[in-house]
C-alpha positions in Angstrom: 85.2 122.6 120.0 87.6 120.1 118.6 91.3 121.6 118.5 92.1 123.0 114.9 95.8 121.5 115.2 96.9 118.2 113.9 96.2 114.9 115.7 99.9 114.4 115.8 100.8 117.9 116.9 102.3 118.0 120.6 100.0 118.8 123.3 100.5 122.4 124.8 100.0 120.8 128.5 103.5 118.8 127.8 102.2 115.4 127.8 103.1 113.9 124.7 100.8 114.1 121.7 97.6 116.2 121.3 95.4 113.3 120.3 96.6 110.9 123.1 96.8 113.6 125.9 94.3 116.7 126.3 92.7 116.2 122.9 91.0 113.0 123.9 88.9 115.7 126.4 88.4 118.7 123.9 86.0 117.4 121.2 81.9 118.1 122.3 81.3 114.3 122.5 84.5 113.5 124.1 84.5 112.0 127.8 85.1 114.1 130.9 88.7 114.3 132.2 88.5 111.4 134.7 90.7 113.5 137.5 91.2 117.2 138.6 94.9 117.2 137.0 93.8 116.1 133.9 90.9 118.5 133.8 93.2 121.2 134.7 96.0 120.4 132.1 93.1 120.1 129.2 92.1 123.5 130.5 95.4 125.1 130.0 95.6 123.3 126.7 92.4 125.1 125.7 93.6 128.1 126.6 96.7 127.6 124.4 94.4 126.6 121.9 91.9 129.1 122.1 88.8 127.0 122.9 86.7 129.2 124.8 83.4 127.1 124.5 85.3 124.1 126.3 86.7 126.3 129.1 83.2 127.6 129.8 81.5 124.0 130.0 84.2 122.8 132.2 83.9 125.8 134.6 81.3 125.3 137.4 78.0 127.4 136.9 78.4 129.1 140.4 81.5 130.8 139.1 81.5 130.7 135.3 81.6 133.9 133.8 79.4 134.6 130.9 82.5 134.7 128.5 86.3 134.7 128.2 87.0 136.9 124.9 89.8 134.6 124.1 89.4 136.1 120.6 90.6 139.4 121.9 93.9 137.7 123.0 95.0 135.9 120.0 98.1 137.0 118.7 99.0 138.6 122.1 99.0 136.0 124.4 101.1 132.9 123.7 100.9 129.7 126.5 104.6 128.2 126.4 104.8 125.8 129.2 103.1 124.4 132.5 104.2 122.5 135.3 102.0 121.2 137.9 103.4 121.7 141.1 100.9 119.3 143.4 97.6 117.9 143.7 95.8 117.2 146.6 92.8 114.4 146.4 91.0 115.0 142.8 91.1 111.4 141.7 87.8 109.7 140.3 86.4 108.5 143.5 86.9 112.2 145.1 84.3 114.9 145.2 87.0 117.9 145.7 90.6 118.4 144.4 93.3 120.9 144.4 95.9 121.3 141.9 98.9 123.8 142.1 100.5 124.8 138.6 102.6 127.7 137.0 101.8 128.3 133.4 104.3 130.1 131.4 103.1 132.5 128.6 104.4 135.4 126.6 102.2 138.4 126.3 103.0 140.8 123.8 106.7 138.9 123.6 107.2 139.5 127.4 107.7 136.2 129.2 105.3 136.2 132.1 104.1 133.2 134.5 101.0 132.6 136.5 101.4 130.5 139.9 97.9 129.3 140.7 96.2 127.2 143.2 93.0 125.8 141.3 90.1 124.4 143.3 88.0 121.7 141.4 84.5 119.7 142.2 82.9 116.7 140.6 79.5 116.7 140.3 77.7 113.8 138.3 80.8 112.2 137.0 82.3 115.3 135.5 85.3 117.6 137.1 84.6 121.1 136.9 87.0 124.2 137.7 85.7 126.5 140.4 88.4 129.1 141.6 91.8 129.7 141.4 94.3 131.7 143.9 97.1 132.9 142.3 100.3 133.3 144.2 
């Protein structure tokens, strides 16, 4: 589940170096993301890096699919940018959080964007993605 890119590479979420940003949450023995926003950013990075196991592990069991088949998207989808629009709650002391974001990508060379408002739950000290409403 570790990122395959170099530790000093730029983090896909735009938050600096991968190792100091989302990379610190992506490994199998890594600490959990402390906030809903940190989890959302690390999940975006996991999509960009093709880390399906991390995405499934951070998806709430009540809504988690069996698989994402990211390998089918390899070479077709390229994630190119993330903008967080707003966050509601989702801090370490909260049980729920909402993060609205716009993720930009290229699909087969064509620019696209996904505008989503995502819901997160914190259980047993870990944040989980529950669902998203695409605008």
